[in-house]
C-alpha positions in Angstrom: 73.8 -28.7 29.6 73.8 -26.6 32.6 73.5 -22.6 33.3 75.8 -20.8 35.9 74.5 -18.4 38.1 77.0 -16.2 40.1 75.9 -14.1 43.2 78.3 -11.5 44.7 77.0 -10.4 48.1 78.6 -8.0 50.9 80.4 -10.8 52.8 80.2 -13.8 50.4 80.0 -15.1 46.8 78.4 -18.0 45.5 78.6 -19.8 42.0 75.9 -22.4 41.0 75.2 -24.6 38.1 71.5 -25.8 37.2 70.1 -27.8 34.8 67.4 -26.2 32.2 64.9 -28.0 34.2 66.1 -26.0 37.4 67.8 -28.9 39.3 71.0 -27.8 41.3 74.1 -29.7 39.8 76.8 -27.9 41.8 77.5 -24.9 44.0 80.6 -23.4 45.7 80.6 -20.6 48.4 83.2 -18.2 49.7 83.2 -15.9 52.3 85.6 -12.5 52.5 85.5 -9.6 55.3 84.5 -5.8 54.9 87.5 -3.6 55.1 87.4 -0.9 57.8 90.6 1.2 57.8 89.0 3.8 59.7 85.8 4.4 61.7 82.9 5.0 59.0 85.0 3.3 56.2 83.6 0.0 54.6 85.1 -1.7 51.7 85.4 -4.8 49.9 89.2 -5.7 48.9 88.1 -5.6 45.2 91.0 -8.1 44.0 90.3 -10.3 47.1 86.8 -10.8 46.1 87.3 -11.2 42.2 89.8 -14.3 43.4 87.0 -15.8 45.4 84.4 -15.5 42.8 86.8 -17.2 40.5 87.5 -19.8 42.8 83.7 -20.5 43.3 83.5 -20.6 39.2 86.4 -23.1 38.9 84.8 -25.3 41.7 81.5 -25.4 40.0 83.0 -25.8 36.3 85.0 -28.7 37.6 81.8 -30.6 38.7 79.9 -29.9 35.4 82.2 -31.4 32.8 79.2 -34.0 32.1 76.6 -31.0 32.0 79.1 -28.2 30.3 77.9 -24.8 31.3 76.3 -22.9 28.2 75.6 -19.6 29.6 76.2 -17.5 32.7 75.0 -14.4 34.3 75.5 -12.4 37.6 73.2 -11.5 40.6 75.1 -8.7 42.7 74.6 -6.3 45.7 73.9 -2.7 44.8 75.5 0.7 44.8 79.3 -0.5 45.2 81.4 0.0 42.3 85.0 -1.3 41.1 87.3 1.5 39.4 89.1 -0.6 36.5 90.8 0.2 33.2 90.1 -0.9 29.6 92.8 -3.6 30.5 90.9 -5.0 33.4 93.1 -3.8 35.9 91.6 -3.2 39.5 92.4 0.2 40.6 91.1 0.5 44.1 88.8 -1.4 46.6 84.9 -1.1 46.3 83.3 1.5 48.6 80.2 -0.2 50.1 76.9 1.7 50.4 77.2 1.6 54.2 80.2 3.7 54.2 79.7 7.0 55.6 81.7 8.6 53.2 79.9 11.3 50.9 77.7 13.2 53.0 79.4 16.6 51.8 78.5 15.6 47.8 74.6 14.9 48.7 74.6 18.3 50.3 76.1 20.0 47.0 73.7 18.1 45.2 70.8 19.3 46.7 72.0 22.9 46.8 71.7 22.5 42.9 68.5 20.6 42.6 65.1 19.7 44.3 64.6 16.2 45.8 61.7 16.4 43.7 63.0 16.7 40.6 65.7 14.2 41.4 62.8 11.7 42.0 61.1 12.7 38.8 64.4 11.6 37.1 65.8 8.8 39.0 62.9 7.4 41.0 65.0 6.8 44.1 65.2 8.4 47.5 68.7 9.9 47.3 71.3 9.3 50.2 74.8 8.9 51.3 74.4 5.2 50.5 74.4 5.6 46.6 77.0 5.2 44.2 77.3 8.8 43.2 79.1 10.2 46.4 81.3 7.6 46.7 82.7 8.2 43.2 82.6 12.0 43.9 84.8 11.1 47.2 87.2 9.4 44.9 87.4 12.5 42.4 88.2 14.6 45.3 90.3 12.9 47.6 91.8 10.1 45.5 92.3 11.8 42.2 94.8 9.6 40.8 92.2 6.5 41.0 89.4 8.4 39.7 91.3 9.8 36.7 93.0 6.5 35.9 89.8 4.8 36.0 88.2 3.9 32.6 85.1 2.6 34.1 83.4 2.3 37.2 81.5 -0.6 37.1 79.0 -2.1 39.5 79.6 -5.6 40.6 77.4 -7.6 38.4 78.7 -5.8 35.3 82.2 -5.9 36.8 82.3 -9.7 37.0 80.9 -9.8 33.4 83.7 -7.7 32.3 86.5 -9.6 34.2 85.3 -12.7 32.5 85.6 -11.2 28.9 82.5 -9.3 28.1 82.2 -5.8 26.9 81.9 -2.9 29.6 78.2 -2.4 30.1 76.0 -1.2 33.3 72.6 -2.9 33.6 69.5 -1.0 34.2 68.6 -2.3 37.8 72.2 -1.5 39.2 72.3 1.7 37.2 69.3 2.6 39.2 71.3 2.4 42.5 73.7 5.1 41.5 71.8 8.6 41.5 73.0 9.2 38.2 70.6 7.2 36.0 67.6 8.5 34.1 64.5 6.1 34.8 62.5 7.4 32.1 65.0 7.4 29.2 67.0 4.3 30.8 70.1 5.7 30.5 72.7 7.9 32.4 71.4 11.4 33.2 73.6 14.1 31.7 72.2 16.7 34.1 73.2 14.6 37.0 76.7 14.1 35.9 77.3 17.5 35.0 75.8 18.9 38.1 78.5 16.9 40.2 81.3 17.6 37.7 81.9 13.8 36.9 83.4 12.4 33.6 80.6 10.9 31.6 83.0 8.6 29.8 83.6 6.8 32.7 80.1 5.3 33.0 79.7 2.1 30.8 76.9 2.0 28.1 73.6 1.0 29.9 71.8 -2.4 28.7 68.7 -4.4 29.9 69.5 -7.5 32.1 69.3 -10.6 30.1 71.2 -9.6 27.1 74.3 -11.5 25.5 77.4 -9.0 26.0 80.2 -11.6 25.1 81.9 -14.8 25.6 84.1 -15.9 28.0 87.7 -15.0 27.3 90.3 -17.8 26.4 92.3 -16.8 29.2 89.6 -17.0 31.8 88.3 -20.5 30.1 92.0 -22.0 30.6 92.2 -20.4 34.1 88.4 -21.5 35.4 88.2 -25.1 33.4 85.0 -23.4 31.6 84.0 -24.2 28.1 85.2 -21.7 25.7 81.9 -20.9 24.0 79.9 -20.0 27.2 78.0 -16.8 26.6 78.1 -13.9 29.1 74.5 -12.5 29.8 74.1 -9.2 31.4 73.0 -9.6 35.2 71.1 -7.5 37.6 70.5 -6.3 41.1 70.4 -9.4 43.6 67.0 -8.7 45.0 65.6 -8.3 41.2 67.7 -11.3 40.4 66.0 -13.3 43.4 62.7 -12.1 42.5 63.0 -13.6 39.1 64.5 -16.9 40.7 61.3 -16.9 42.6 59.2 -17.1 39.9 57.8 -13.1 40.3 57.3 -11.4 36.7 53.9 -10.3 37.1 51.7 -8.1 39.5 50.0 -9.0 42.8 53.1 -11.3 43.8 56.0 -9.9 46.0 59.3 -11.8 46.9 59.8 -12.0 50.7 63.6 -12.1 51.2 64.7 -13.6 54.4 68.4 -13.3 54.4 70.8 -11.1 56.3 68.1 -8.5 56.3 64.6 -9.0 55.2 63.5 -7.2 51.9 59.7 -7.2 50.4 60.1 -6.7 46.7 56.7 -6.3 44.6 56.8 -6.3 40.8 54.5 -4.0 38.7 54.1 -3.1 35.0 54.2 0.6 34.8 55.3 3.6 36.4 53.2 4.5 39.8 52.3 8.2 40.9 55.6 9.5 41.3 54.4 12.2 44.0 53.1 9.9 46.2 55.7 7.3 45.6 58.5 10.0 46.8 56.3 11.0 49.8 56.2 7.7 51.1 60.0 7.1 50.5 59.6 4.1 48.1 62.2 3.6 45.5 61.6 2.7 42.1 63.9 0.6 40.1 63.8 -1.6 36.8 63.2 -5.2 37.1 65.7 -7.5 35.3 62.4 -8.4 33.5 62.0 -5.8 30.5 59.3 -3.5 31.0 58.7 -4.3 34.7 59.5 -2.3 38.0 60.1 -2.8 41.5 60.3 -1.2 44.8 61.6 -2.5 48.0 60.5 -2.6 51.7 63.4 -3.7 53.8 64.9 -3.7 57.2 68.8 -4.5 58.0 67.4 -6.5 61.1 66.5 -9.7 59.8 68.8 -13.0 59.6 71.2 -10.9 61.3 69.5 -10.3 64.2 68.7 -14.4 64.6 72.5 -15.0 64.1 73.1 -12.3 66.8 70.4 -14.5 69.1 72.2 -17.9 68.2 75.8 -16.1 68.8 74.4 -14.4 72.4 71.8 -16.9 73.7 73.2 -20.1 72.4 76.9 -19.9 71.9 77.9 -23.3 73.5 75.3 -24.9 71.4 76.6 -23.3 68.2 80.1 -24.1 69.0 79.0 -27.8 69.8 77.2 -28.4 66.8 79.6 -26.7 64.4 82.2 -29.4 65.2 79.6 -31.9 64.1 78.8 -30.0 61.2 75.3 -29.4 62.1 73.3 -26.3 62.5 72.5 -24.8 65.8 69.5 -23.0 64.2 67.8 -26.4 63.9 67.8 -26.8 67.5 67.0 -23.3 68.7 64.0 -23.2 66.1 62.6 -26.6 67.8 62.5 -24.8 70.9 59.7 -22.2 69.8 56.3 -22.9 71.3 53.1 -23.0 69.5 51.8 -20.4 71.7 51.8 -16.8 70.7 54.6 -15.0 72.6 53.7 -12.1 74.8 57.2 -10.5 74.6 57.6 -7.4 72.2 60.3 -7.1 69.9 61.1 -3.9 68.0 63.3 -4.7 65.1 65.6 -1.9 65.0 68.7 -3.3 66.1 70.2 -2.0 62.6 69.2 1.1 60.5 65.9 0.6 58.5 65.1 1.3 54.9 62.4 2.2 52.8 60.0 3.8 53.9 61.1 4.3 57.4 64.8 4.9 57.1 66.0 5.0 60.7 69.6 5.7 60.4 70.6 4.4 64.1 70.2 1.2 66.1 67.3 1.3 68.5 65.7 -2.1 68.8 63.9 -3.3 72.2 63.1 -6.6 73.6 60.1 -5.9 76.1 57.7 -7.7 78.3 60.3 -10.1 79.5 59.9 -12.2 82.7 61.5 -15.0 84.5 59.0 -17.3 83.0 60.2 -16.9 79.5 62.3 -19.6 77.9 64.7 -19.0 75.1 62.3 -20.4 72.6 60.0 -17.7 73.6 62.4 -14.9 73.0 63.3 -16.4 69.3 59.5 -16.5 68.5 58.8 -12.9 69.7 62.0 -12.0 67.3 60.5 -13.6 64.1 57.1 -12.0 65.1 58.4 -8.5 65.5 60.3 -8.7 62.1 57.3 -9.2 60.7 55.3 -6.8 62.4 57.6 -4.4 60.9 56.6 -5.5 57.0 52.7 -5.7 58.4 52.9 -1.8 59.4 54.5 -1.2 55.9 53.0 -3.1 53.4 49.9 -1.1 53.2 52.2 2.1 52.1 52.8 0.2 49.2 49.3 -1.1 48.4 48.1 2.4 48.9 50.1 3.1 45.5 48.1 0.4 43.8 50.8 -2.1 43.9 48.2 -4.9 45.2 49.9 -7.8 47.0 48.0 -11.0 47.3 50.6 -13.5 48.2 54.6 -13.7 48.9 57.3 -16.0 47.8 60.0 -16.4 50.4 63.6 -17.0 49.5 67.2 -16.7 51.4 68.1 -18.9 54.6 65.1 -17.9 56.7 63.0 -19.7 53.7 64.1 -23.3 54.9 62.2 -22.6 58.3 58.6 -23.7 58.2 57.9 -22.3 61.6 58.9 -18.8 60.3 57.1 -19.3 57.1 54.0 -20.1 58.9 54.4 -16.9 61.3 54.9 -14.7 58.4 51.7 -16.0 56.7 49.9 -15.7 60.0 50.9 -12.1 60.7 50.4 -11.1 57.3 47.3 -12.7 56.8 48.6 -13.7 53.1 49.7 -17.3 51.6 53.5 -17.8 51.5 55.0 -20.0 49.0 58.3 -21.9 49.4 59.7 -23.0 46.1 62.1 -26.1 45.9 65.3 -23.9 45.4 65.2 -21.0 48.2 68.5 -19.4 47.5 66.8 -17.5 44.4 69.7 -15.1 43.5 71.9 -17.7 41.8 68.7 -19.3 40.2 67.5 -16.2 38.8 71.1 -15.4 37.4 71.0 -18.7 35.5 67.5 -18.1 34.5 68.9 -14.9 32.9 71.6 -16.7 31.2 69.2 -19.2 29.7 67.0 -16.3 28.6 69.8 -14.3 27.3 71.4 -17.4 25.3 67.9 -18.4 23.6 67.7 -21.6 25.5 64.6 -20.4 26.6 62.4 -18.6 24.3 61.1 -16.4 26.8 61.2 -15.4 30.6 57.8 -17.1 31.0 59.3 -20.3 29.6 62.4 -20.2 31.8 60.4 -19.7 34.9 58.2 -22.7 34.1 61.2 -24.7 33.3 63.5 -23.8 36.3 61.2 -22.6 39.2 59.3 -25.0 40.9 56.8 -24.7 44.1 57.6 -26.7 46.9 54.9 -25.7 49.9 52.3 -23.0 50.4 51.4 -21.6 53.9 48.0 -20.6 54.3 47.3 -18.2 57.3 45.7 -20.0 60.3 42.5 -17.8 60.9 42.6 -18.1 64.7 46.3 -17.2 64.4 45.6 -14.1 62.3 42.8 -12.7 64.9 45.2 -13.3 67.5 48.0 -11.6 65.8 46.0 -8.5 65.3 45.6 -8.1 68.8 49.4 -8.3 69.5 50.1 -6.1 66.3 47.9 -3.4 68.3 50.7 -3.7 71.1 53.7 -3.7 69.0 52.5 -0.5 67.2 52.1 1.3 70.6 55.7 0.2 71.7 57.0 1.3 68.2 55.5 4.8 68.4 56.9 5.2 71.8 60.3 4.4 70.5 60.3 6.7 67.6 
C-alpha cells in the first residue's frame, strides 16, 4: 500500500509515492516553461502542464504495482487558476501571480473599500499577484473565456477535479485569491459583488485533507492507477511542505530552501490583525484544521545560487552535467570555513513579506582580488540568511515565537548551508530524511483523508523522520552578529 503526493510548481511538477512509513517508493519529475507572449505576461500552458502532471503520475503508478496507491492529494503553487467547464474542458492558459496584468482592478477595488477592511476580512496584503485581478482581466479582455468557464480552479483543486473529484477550492489556496473571508471560511460575497464577478464560478470551499471523490475510470485506465484511489483535497505548496516537515504546532517554522526562500511559522489562532497588517504579514489557513500560517519570503534564494552556478561556473556545470553529476557539490566544497567579509544584499529579484520591494536591486560589495569563488558563494548564503534574521523579529513581535526551524527543499541537502543558517539565526535547524516535503505533505494528507491515519499527529509520527539537527556554534553566532551590523548598514543605504 502507498500514498501518492503530487506537487505542481511554477516551472515543474513532481509525483512521488510513499509507504505509510514515509519511505519513498517511486518519483517522477517533468519541467515546463513559463509562457510570455508579451512583456509583463507570465502564463502556464494549462493543457501542457496537465499532460506533464499525468505523465509523472503514470510513471509512478507503473512502479508501484506491488505497493498499490490507495489515496492521493496535491500540493500546488498559489494564486494561478485554470478556467474549466463542468465537462473538464480546459479553456485558457493559467495566468501566474508574477504576471503584471490586473493593476487597474486593484485600483478599482480600493476605490470601493479600505485596505483595513480588506485585511480584516481576508487577512492578506492585496496586490496584483492575487487571483482576483487576473479573473477581472479575463472578464474584461477575454469575455468569451470568462463567460464559458463554469469554474476558476486553483491548481491543486484543478488537478483533483481533472482526476475525477467534485469541484472544490481548499481554504489555503482560497486565501490567495483576495476573494475569501478568512473568518467565515467561505467566499466573500462582498468582494465578489464589488468586482462584479459571478459567484457561481467559484467552487465550494473545503478544508484540506477531506475526501472529495475517487479516480475516474477513464483516468484509471489512462494512468494505470487502481480504480479505487481516493482523492483528498490538497493545499498551497508552502502549507503542504510545512506539514511534510512535521510542523503542526507553534514555536516551529518551516525554512523552505528552494527557488526562493520562505519561512512559514504555524500558530493556533488569529493574531492581532491591526499589527499584522501594519507589518505587511499575510495570514492563511494551514492544511491542518484550526491552524494558521504566515510567510516571510524572498524570491532570491535557490535562484541566486543557480545564477551563481551558471555565471561563475558555467564550464564546470556543463562538464559535470555530461557525467550526470552536480556542479553544486563541487562549488559547495570550495566554501571556506572562515566567515566572508563580502556583503551580499539579496534583492536580485522582488521580495515578499514584509518588505515587498518590487524591483531587483541586489548588490555584492567589499570584493577584492584576494577573494575566491568560494568566498562569493559563502557571502551569498550569508546574505540570504541575514535577510531573514532582520525580519524574523517582526513575526515574533506578533506573539508568534519561533524556537527552531525545519529545512526543506533543494538547499536542505547542503549541510554547509544549514550550519550557516543555524549560526546566523541562532536557532537549531532540523534536516529530515525527506527534504522534498511538498509531495510528502500531500501524501500525508491523502493518508489522513482516507482514514489510513487516525489523525494528523499519527500521520506525522509514521511518515516524517528526523535526520540531523544543526545547532548554532557560539563563536560563529558572535562573529555573525558583527557582520550583521555591516549588512544592515549596506541594506539601509540601498533602500
